[in-house]
BAMAR-432865 format. One record per atom (N, C-alpha, C, O): y, x, z; residue number from 0; residue in three letters; atom name. Coordinates in pm, whole numbers. Each point is the difference from the previous one (the first is absolute). Last residue first. Example, Ala and Ser with C-alpha at 12.3 -4.5 7.8 and 13.67 -1.06 7.14 Angstrom:
2
+--------+--------+--------+------+------+------+
:     c2 :     c1 :     c3 : resi : resn : name :
+--------+--------+--------+------+------+------+
:   -225 :   1285 :    708 :    1 :  Ser :    N :
:    119 :     82 :      6 :    1 :  Ser :   CA :
:    109 :    -77 :     73 :    1 :  Ser :    C :
:    111 :     51 :     17 :    1 :  Ser :    O :
:   -683 :    -22 :    -24 :    0 :  Ala :    N :
:    119 :    -89 :      0 :    0 :  Ala :   CA :
:    120 :     90 :      0 :    0 :  Ala :    C :
:     -2 :    104 :     66 :    0 :  Ala :    O :
+--------+--------+--------+------+------+------+
# end
This chain:
90
+--------+--------+--------+------+------+------+
:     c2 :     c1 :     c3 : resi : resn : name :
+--------+--------+--------+------+------+------+
:    952 :   1228 :    438 :   89 :  Leu :    N :
:     26 :     43 :    139 :   89 :  Leu :   CA :
:     32 :    147 :      6 :   89 :  Leu :    C :
:     24 :     54 :    108 :   89 :  Leu :    O :
:     74 :   -424 :   -521 :   88 :  Tyr :    N :
:    -96 :     98 :     50 :   88 :  Tyr :   CA :
:     40 :     46 :    139 :   88 :  Tyr :    C :
:    118 :      3 :     34 :   88 :  Tyr :    O :
:    -33 :   -454 :   -345 :   87 :  Ile :    N :
:     67 :     87 :     96 :   87 :  Ile :   CA :
:   -106 :     93 :     59 :   87 :  Ile :    C :
:    -89 :    -44 :     74 :   87 :  Ile :    O :
:    155 :   -262 :   -549 :   86 :  Val :    N :
:    -93 :     50 :    100 :   86 :  Val :   CA :
:     77 :     96 :     90 :   86 :  Val :    C :
:     68 :     90 :    -48 :   86 :  Val :    O :
:    172 :   -509 :   -214 :   85 :  Pro :    N :
:    -37 :    141 :     -9 :   85 :  Pro :   CA :
:   -100 :     37 :    109 :   85 :  Pro :    C :
:      2 :    -58 :    109 :   85 :  Pro :    O :
:     24 :   -433 :   -336 :   84 :  Glu :    N :
:     60 :     75 :    111 :   84 :  Glu :   CA :
:    -39 :    146 :    -15 :   84 :  Glu :    C :
:   -113 :     30 :    -40 :   84 :  Glu :    O :
:     61 :   -344 :   -333 :   83 :  Asp :    N :
:      9 :    -86 :    118 :   83 :  Asp :   CA :
:     75 :     69 :    114 :   83 :  Asp :    C :
:    104 :    -49 :     45 :   83 :  Asp :    O :
:   -231 :    219 :   -498 :   82 :  Asp :    N :
:    139 :    -26 :     34 :   82 :  Asp :   CA :
:     16 :    -83 :    126 :   82 :  Asp :    C :
:    112 :    -24 :     44 :   82 :  Asp :    O :
:   -556 :    289 :    -90 :   81 :  Gly :    N :
:     84 :    -31 :   -115 :   81 :  Gly :   CA :
:    144 :    -17 :     43 :   81 :  Gly :    C :
:     55 :     84 :     71 :   81 :  Gly :    O :
:   -469 :     28 :    189 :   80 :  Asn :    N :
:     95 :   -106 :     32 :   80 :  Asn :   CA :
:     90 :    -37 :   -116 :   80 :  Asn :    C :
:     69 :   -101 :      5 :   80 :  Asn :    O :
:   -403 :    452 :    -46 :   79 :  Met :    N :
:    -64 :   -123 :     45 :   79 :  Met :   CA :
:     98 :   -113 :     22 :   79 :  Met :    C :
:    -29 :   -115 :    -36 :   79 :  Met :    O :
:    126 :    588 :    -86 :   78 :  Asn :    N :
:    -11 :    -98 :   -107 :   78 :  Asn :   CA :
:    -57 :   -134 :     46 :   78 :  Asn :    C :
:     13 :    -99 :    -72 :   78 :  Asn :    O :
:     23 :    467 :    373 :   77 :  Thr :    N :
:    135 :    -34 :    -45 :   77 :  Thr :   CA :
:     -5 :   -109 :   -106 :   77 :  Thr :    C :
:     84 :    -89 :     -1 :   77 :  Thr :    O :
:   -490 :    278 :    149 :   76 :  Leu :    N :
:     61 :    -88 :    100 :   76 :  Leu :   CA :
:    137 :    -48 :    -45 :   76 :  Leu :    C :
:     33 :   -117 :     13 :   76 :  Leu :    O :
:   -249 :    428 :   -287 :   75 :  Leu :    N :
:    -75 :   -126 :      0 :   75 :  Leu :   CA :
:     58 :    -98 :    100 :   75 :  Leu :    C :
:     12 :   -119 :    -29 :   75 :  Leu :    O :
:    161 :    562 :      8 :   74 :  Glu :    N :
:     46 :    -84 :   -111 :   74 :  Glu :   CA :
:    -73 :   -134 :     -3 :   74 :  Glu :    C :
:     59 :   -102 :    -35 :   74 :  Glu :    O :
:     37 :    397 :    478 :   73 :  Asn :    N :
:   -106 :    -17 :    -98 :   73 :  Asn :   CA :
:     48 :    -98 :   -106 :   73 :  Asn :    C :
:     46 :   -109 :     32 :   73 :  Asn :    O :
:     89 :    415 :    457 :   72 :  Lys :    N :
:     48 :    -74 :   -117 :   72 :  Lys :   CA :
:   -108 :     -1 :   -107 :   72 :  Lys :    C :
:    -66 :    101 :    -26 :   72 :  Lys :    O :
:    -38 :    -74 :    554 :   71 :  Glu :    N :
:     19 :     88 :   -116 :   71 :  Glu :   CA :
:     43 :    -85 :   -119 :   71 :  Glu :    C :
:    -59 :   -104 :    -28 :   71 :  Glu :    O :
:    -18 :    -95 :    450 :   70 :  Thr :    N :
:     59 :    127 :     43 :   70 :  Thr :   CA :
:     18 :     98 :   -116 :   70 :  Thr :    C :
:     70 :    100 :     15 :   70 :  Thr :    O :
:   -276 :   -553 :    -23 :   69 :  Leu :    N :
:    146 :      2 :    -11 :   69 :  Leu :   CA :
:     64 :    130 :     48 :   69 :  Leu :    C :
:    122 :     13 :     -4 :   69 :  Leu :    O :
:   -597 :   -102 :     26 :   68 :  Leu :    N :
:     40 :     -9 :   -141 :   68 :  Leu :   CA :
:    151 :     11 :    -18 :   68 :  Leu :    C :
:     47 :     48 :   -103 :   68 :  Leu :    O :
:   -235 :    -57 :    542 :   67 :  Glu :    N :
:    -42 :    121 :    -71 :   67 :  Glu :   CA :
:     50 :     -1 :   -144 :   67 :  Glu :    C :
:     47 :    102 :    -50 :   67 :  Glu :    O :
:     25 :   -491 :    304 :   66 :  Arg :    N :
:     84 :    111 :     48 :   66 :  Arg :   CA :
:    -34 :    130 :    -72 :   66 :  Arg :    C :
:     89 :     74 :    -41 :   66 :  Arg :    O :
:   -356 :   -460 :    -40 :   65 :  Pro :    N :
:    133 :    -10 :    -61 :   65 :  Pro :   CA :
:     89 :    117 :     40 :   65 :  Pro :    C :
:     73 :     53 :    -83 :   65 :  Pro :    O :
:   -579 :     63 :     87 :   64 :  Thr :    N :
:     79 :   -100 :     69 :   64 :  Thr :   CA :
:    135 :    -11 :    -71 :   64 :  Thr :    C :
:     41 :     92 :    -71 :   64 :  Thr :    O :
:   -423 :     68 :   -245 :   63 :  Gly :    N :
:     45 :     37 :    133 :   63 :  Gly :   CA :
:     71 :   -115 :     68 :   63 :  Gly :    C :
:      6 :   -111 :    -52 :   63 :  Gly :    O :
:   -147 :    317 :   -473 :   62 :  Tyr :    N :
:    -63 :    -81 :    104 :   62 :  Tyr :   CA :
:     53 :     47 :    134 :   62 :  Tyr :    C :
:      9 :    120 :     25 :   62 :  Tyr :    O :
:     53 :    -70 :   -616 :   61 :  Lys :    N :
:     46 :     29 :    136 :   61 :  Lys :   CA :
:    -72 :    -94 :     95 :   61 :  Lys :    C :
:    -31 :   -114 :    -35 :   61 :  Lys :    O :
:   -100 :    123 :   -417 :   60 :  Ala :    N :
:    100 :    106 :     -9 :   60 :  Ala :   CA :
:     48 :     44 :    137 :   60 :  Ala :    C :
:     28 :    118 :     22 :   60 :  Ala :    O :
:   -474 :   -371 :   -271 :   59 :  Val :    N :
:     74 :     10 :    125 :   59 :  Val :   CA :
:     93 :    120 :     -9 :   59 :  Val :    C :
:    -45 :    114 :    -12 :   59 :  Val :    O :
:   -100 :   -385 :   -430 :   58 :  Ile :    N :
:    -44 :    111 :     85 :   58 :  Ile :   CA :
:     85 :      0 :    127 :   58 :  Ile :    C :
:    120 :    -26 :     -5 :   58 :  Ile :    O :
:    -52 :   -263 :   -387 :   57 :  Gly :    N :
:   -135 :    -25 :     50 :   57 :  Gly :   CA :
:    -56 :    107 :     91 :   57 :  Gly :    C :
:   -118 :     -4 :     36 :   57 :  Gly :    O :
:    572 :     16 :   -217 :   56 :  Asp :    N :
:    -96 :      1 :   -110 :   56 :  Asp :   CA :
:   -145 :    -10 :     49 :   56 :  Asp :    C :
:    -89 :     67 :    -52 :   56 :  Asp :    O :
:    353 :    -21 :    446 :   55 :  Asn :    N :
:     73 :     34 :   -122 :   55 :  Asn :   CA :
:   -104 :     15 :   -111 :   55 :  Asn :    C :
:    -85 :     89 :      5 :   55 :  Asn :    O :
:    151 :   -285 :    551 :   54 :  Met :    N :
:    -81 :     26 :   -119 :   54 :  Met :   CA :
:     92 :     34 :   -116 :   54 :  Met :    C :
:    111 :    -53 :    -10 :   54 :  Met :    O :
:   -106 :     55 :    578 :   53 :  Ile :    N :
:     83 :    -13 :   -120 :   53 :  Ile :   CA :
:    -85 :     44 :   -119 :   53 :  Ile :    C :
:    -49 :    113 :     -6 :   53 :  Ile :    O :
:    -29 :   -301 :    536 :   52 :  Val :    N :
:    -59 :     74 :   -111 :   52 :  Val :   CA :
:     89 :    -24 :   -120 :   52 :  Val :    C :
:     24 :   -114 :    -38 :   52 :  Val :    O :
:     29 :     72 :    608 :   51 :  Ile :    N :
:     41 :    -39 :   -134 :   51 :  Ile :   CA :
:    -71 :     91 :   -100 :   51 :  Ile :    C :
:     -7 :    122 :     19 :   51 :  Ile :    O :
:    -38 :   -306 :    541 :   50 :  Lys :    N :
:    -15 :    102 :   -104 :   50 :  Lys :   CA :
:     44 :    -58 :   -134 :   50 :  Lys :    C :
:     -7 :   -121 :    -22 :   50 :  Lys :    O :
:     90 :   -131 :    409 :   49 :  Asp :    N :
:    -53 :    118 :     68 :   49 :  Asp :   CA :
:    -10 :    117 :    -97 :   49 :  Asp :    C :
:     37 :    113 :     33 :   49 :  Asp :    O :
:    338 :   -493 :   -122 :   48 :  Ser :    N :
:   -146 :     18 :     -2 :   48 :  Ser :   CA :
:    -41 :    124 :     78 :   48 :  Ser :    C :
:     80 :     92 :     20 :   48 :  Ser :    O :
:    370 :   -274 :   -134 :   47 :  Asp :    N :
:    -49 :    -13 :    137 :   47 :  Asp :   CA :
:   -152 :     14 :      9 :   47 :  Asp :    C :
:    -59 :    -24 :    106 :   47 :  Asp :    O :
:    293 :     44 :   -528 :   46 :  Ile :    N :
:     58 :    104 :     85 :   46 :  Ile :   CA :
:    -48 :     -8 :    145 :   46 :  Ile :    C :
:      3 :    101 :     70 :   46 :  Ile :    O :
:    -88 :   -361 :   -507 :   45 :  Gly :    N :
:   -104 :     61 :     83 :   45 :  Gly :   CA :
:     50 :     99 :    102 :   45 :  Gly :    C :
:    -79 :     74 :     58 :   45 :  Gly :    O :
:    372 :   -320 :   -353 :   44 :  Thr :    N :
:   -103 :    -99 :     30 :   44 :  Thr :   CA :
:   -106 :     58 :     94 :   44 :  Thr :    C :
:    -53 :    -72 :     84 :   44 :  Thr :    O :
:    409 :    339 :   -270 :   43 :  Asn :    N :
:     33 :    -72 :    123 :   43 :  Asn :   CA :
:   -104 :   -105 :     37 :   43 :  Asn :    C :
:    -11 :    -36 :    117 :   43 :  Asn :    O :
:    -14 :    285 :   -531 :   42 :  Leu :    N :
:    -34 :     80 :    117 :   42 :  Leu :   CA :
:     22 :    -78 :    129 :   42 :  Leu :    C :
:    -82 :      8 :     91 :   42 :  Leu :    O :
:    -39 :   -230 :   -568 :   41 :  Arg :    N :
:    116 :     32 :     85 :   41 :  Arg :   CA :
:    -47 :     78 :    121 :   41 :  Arg :    C :
:    -93 :    -41 :     70 :   41 :  Arg :    O :
:   -215 :   -132 :   -383 :   40 :  His :    N :
:     80 :     99 :    -72 :   40 :  His :   CA :
:    127 :     37 :     76 :   40 :  His :    C :
:     68 :     96 :    -37 :   40 :  His :    O :
:   -587 :   -277 :    203 :   39 :  Ala :    N :
:    141 :    -31 :    -23 :   39 :  Ala :   CA :
:     66 :    112 :    -79 :   39 :  Ala :    C :
:    -45 :    115 :      1 :   39 :  Ala :    O :
:   -425 :   -323 :    276 :   38 :  Ile :    N :
:     32 :     69 :   -125 :   38 :  Ile :   CA :
:    142 :    -41 :    -36 :   38 :  Ile :    C :
:     29 :   -118 :    -15 :   38 :  Ile :    O :
:   -337 :    120 :    495 :   37 :  Thr :    N :
:    110 :    -52 :    -81 :   37 :  Thr :   CA :
:     20 :     87 :   -123 :   37 :  Thr :    C :
:     11 :    122 :      9 :   37 :  Thr :    O :
:   -371 :   -254 :    414 :   36 :  Leu :    N :
:     13 :     92 :   -113 :   36 :  Leu :   CA :
:    103 :    -61 :    -94 :   36 :  Leu :    C :
:    -25 :   -104 :    -61 :   36 :  Leu :    O :
:   -139 :     42 :    607 :   35 :  Glu :    N :
:     77 :    -49 :   -114 :   35 :  Glu :   CA :
:     11 :    111 :   -104 :   35 :  Glu :    C :
:     43 :    111 :     30 :   35 :  Glu :    O :
:   -345 :   -277 :    436 :   34 :  Thr :    N :
:     29 :    108 :    -94 :   34 :  Thr :   CA :
:     71 :    -61 :   -118 :   34 :  Thr :    C :
:    -47 :    -97 :    -59 :   34 :  Thr :    O :
:     52 :    -92 :    582 :   33 :  His :    N :
:    -58 :    -13 :   -133 :   33 :  His :   CA :
:     33 :    127 :    -79 :   33 :  His :    C :
:     97 :     70 :     30 :   33 :  His :    O :
:     74 :   -187 :    415 :   32 :  Asn :    N :
:   -145 :     17 :      9 :   32 :  Asn :   CA :
:    -72 :    -25 :   -132 :   32 :  Asn :    C :
:   -120 :    -29 :     -1 :   32 :  Asn :    O :
:    585 :   -180 :     -7 :   31 :  Thr :    N :
:    -39 :    104 :     95 :   31 :  Thr :   CA :
:   -152 :      0 :     11 :   31 :  Thr :    C :
:    -64 :   -105 :    -14 :   31 :  Thr :    O :
:    371 :   -175 :   -273 :   30 :  Met :    N :
:   -121 :     72 :    -39 :   30 :  Met :   CA :
:    -33 :    116 :     94 :   30 :  Met :    C :
:    -61 :     98 :    -42 :   30 :  Met :    O :
:    458 :   -393 :     69 :   29 :  Lys :    N :
:   -116 :    -89 :    -13 :   29 :  Lys :   CA :
:   -132 :     74 :    -21 :   29 :  Lys :    C :
:   -106 :    -54 :     28 :   29 :  Lys :    O :
:    534 :    285 :      7 :   28 :  Lys :    N :
:    -19 :    -83 :    120 :   28 :  Lys :   CA :
:   -130 :    -78 :     -6 :   28 :  Lys :    C :
:    -72 :    -10 :    100 :   28 :  Lys :    O :
:    199 :    270 :   -475 :   27 :  Arg :    N :
:    -28 :     89 :    114 :   27 :  Arg :   CA :
:    -26 :    -81 :    127 :   27 :  Arg :    C :
:    -89 :     35 :     78 :   27 :  Arg :    O :
:    226 :   -271 :   -466 :   26 :  Leu :    N :
:   -138 :     51 :    -12 :   26 :  Leu :   CA :
:    -36 :     89 :    118 :   26 :  Leu :    C :
:   -111 :     -9 :     53 :   26 :  Leu :    O :
:    555 :   -140 :    -83 :   25 :  Ile :    N :
:    -90 :   -110 :     34 :   25 :  Ile :   CA :
:   -146 :     46 :     -6 :   25 :  Ile :    C :
:    -79 :    -32 :     89 :   25 :  Ile :    O :
:    407 :    337 :   -231 :   24 :  Gln :    N :
:     11 :    -23 :    144 :   24 :  Gln :   CA :
:    -96 :   -109 :     45 :   24 :  Gln :    C :
:    -67 :     14 :    103 :   24 :  Gln :    O :
:    106 :     70 :   -565 :   23 :  Gln :    N :
:    -72 :    109 :     68 :   23 :  Gln :   CA :
:      4 :    -17 :    151 :   23 :  Gln :    C :
:    -99 :     26 :     68 :   23 :  Gln :    O :
:    350 :   -327 :   -331 :   22 :  Ile :    N :
:   -144 :    -23 :    -18 :   22 :  Ile :   CA :
:    -81 :    107 :     72 :   22 :  Ile :    C :
:   -100 :    -31 :     64 :   22 :  Ile :    O :
:    564 :     89 :    -74 :   21 :  Leu :    N :
:    -35 :   -114 :     84 :   21 :  Leu :   CA :
:   -150 :    -29 :     -8 :   21 :  Leu :    C :
:    -65 :    -23 :    102 :   21 :  Leu :    O :
:    242 :    351 :   -391 :   20 :  Glu :    N :
:      2 :     47 :    139 :   20 :  Glu :   CA :
:    -42 :   -111 :     95 :   20 :  Glu :    C :
:    -76 :     25 :     94 :   20 :  Glu :    O :
:    131 :   -139 :   -545 :   19 :  Asp :    N :
:   -115 :     89 :     16 :   19 :  Asp :   CA :
:    -10 :     46 :    145 :   19 :  Asp :    C :
:   -108 :     -4 :     59 :   19 :  Asp :    O :
:    489 :   -230 :   -181 :   18 :  Thr :    N :
:   -114 :    -91 :     13 :   18 :  Thr :   CA :
:   -128 :     80 :     19 :   18 :  Thr :    C :
:    -86 :    -39 :     79 :   18 :  Thr :    O :
:    470 :    288 :   -163 :   17 :  Lys :    N :
:     14 :    -67 :    131 :   17 :  Lys :   CA :
:   -117 :    -95 :     24 :   17 :  Lys :    C :
:    -55 :     -5 :    111 :   17 :  Lys :    O :
:     92 :    228 :   -532 :   16 :  Thr :    N :
:    -43 :     89 :    108 :   16 :  Thr :   CA :
:     11 :    -64 :    138 :   16 :  Thr :    C :
:    -82 :     29 :     87 :   16 :  Thr :    O :
:     -5 :   -346 :   -514 :   15 :  Asp :    N :
:     99 :    103 :     31 :   15 :  Asp :   CA :
:    -46 :     79 :    124 :   15 :  Asp :    C :
:    -93 :    -41 :     69 :   15 :  Asp :    O :
:   -273 :   -175 :   -402 :   14 :  Val :    N :
:    100 :    -46 :     97 :   14 :  Val :   CA :
:     97 :    114 :     28 :   14 :  Val :    C :
:    -31 :    116 :    -26 :   14 :  Val :    O :
:   -381 :   -103 :   -250 :   13 :  His :    N :
:    106 :    -77 :    -65 :   13 :  His :   CA :
:     97 :    -64 :     99 :   13 :  His :    C :
:     62 :   -102 :    -30 :   13 :  His :    O :
:   -444 :    381 :    159 :   12 :  Ala :    N :
:     59 :     68 :   -116 :   12 :  Ala :   CA :
:    119 :    -74 :    -59 :   12 :  Ala :    C :
:     90 :     62 :    -57 :   12 :  Ala :    O :
:   -419 :   -122 :    448 :   11 :  Thr :    N :
:    146 :    -15 :     12 :   11 :  Thr :   CA :
:     74 :     62 :   -118 :   11 :  Thr :    C :
:    118 :     30 :     10 :   11 :  Thr :    O :
:   -601 :    -26 :     31 :   10 :  Ala :    N :
:     36 :   -134 :     45 :   10 :  Ala :   CA :
:    151 :    -23 :      4 :   10 :  Ala :    C :
:     46 :   -114 :    -11 :   10 :  Ala :    O :
:   -386 :    484 :   -145 :    9 :  Glu :    N :
:    132 :    -32 :    -57 :    9 :  Glu :   CA :
:     48 :   -140 :     40 :    9 :  Glu :    C :
:     62 :    -70 :    -81 :    9 :  Glu :    O :
:   -504 :    145 :    267 :    8 :  Asp :    N :
:     26 :     70 :   -125 :    8 :  Asp :   CA :
:    130 :    -50 :    -62 :    8 :  Asp :    C :
:      4 :   -106 :    -62 :    8 :  Asp :    O :
:   -314 :    121 :    545 :    7 :  Ile :    N :
:    122 :    -56 :    -57 :    7 :  Ile :   CA :
:     35 :     83 :   -122 :    7 :  Ile :    C :
:     30 :    119 :     11 :    7 :  Ile :    O :
:   -457 :   -223 :    361 :    6 :  Leu :    N :
:     41 :     77 :   -118 :    6 :  Leu :   CA :
:    118 :    -71 :    -64 :    6 :  Leu :    C :
:    -10 :   -117 :    -38 :    6 :  Leu :    O :
:   -260 :    132 :    543 :    5 :  Leu :    N :
:     91 :    -72 :    -88 :    5 :  Leu :   CA :
:     42 :     94 :   -112 :    5 :  Leu :    C :
:     51 :    109 :     25 :    5 :  Leu :    O :
:   -458 :   -168 :    388 :    4 :  Ile :    N :
:     65 :     83 :   -102 :    4 :  Ile :   CA :
:     85 :    -88 :    -89 :    4 :  Ile :    C :
:    -46 :   -103 :    -49 :    4 :  Ile :    O :
:   -244 :    -57 :    393 :    3 :  Lys :    N :
:     87 :     93 :     72 :    3 :  Lys :   CA :
:     72 :     94 :    -95 :    3 :  Lys :    C :
:     71 :     91 :     43 :    3 :  Lys :    O :
:   -282 :   -623 :    -98 :    2 :  Ser :    N :
:     -7 :    141 :    -35 :    2 :  Ser :   CA :
:     97 :     82 :     84 :    2 :  Ser :    C :
:    107 :    -48 :     38 :    2 :  Ser :    O :
:   -349 :   -426 :    118 :    1 :  Pro :    N :
:    117 :     55 :    -69 :    1 :  Pro :   CA :
:    -15 :    151 :    -23 :    1 :  Pro :    C :
:    -55 :     72 :     83 :    1 :  Pro :    O :
:   -359 :   -426 :    -52 :    0 :  Lys :    N :
:     74 :     92 :     86 :    0 :  Lys :   CA :
:    117 :     57 :    -81 :    0 :  Lys :    C :
:    -19 :     44 :   -113 :    0 :  Lys :    O :
+--------+--------+--------+------+------+------+
# end
């Protein structure tokens, strides 16, 4: 029986942001009705997730919906994208 849980650990770490976005779009289409747990260092990789957990030194630093996390400026979020793209806070 196929699994209903997909664990993705840094699957797009070595691709550019456009390719990362394309991969995320395909996964969303193909993995409906599945639970997806994505481990990523880019904020944009998980921006369409239901919930995001931000870890810092092995401890949960922030948890919430993307919208909740983007309503308050946070150094951890700002550092996630590095030079790829600036974080746009709501």
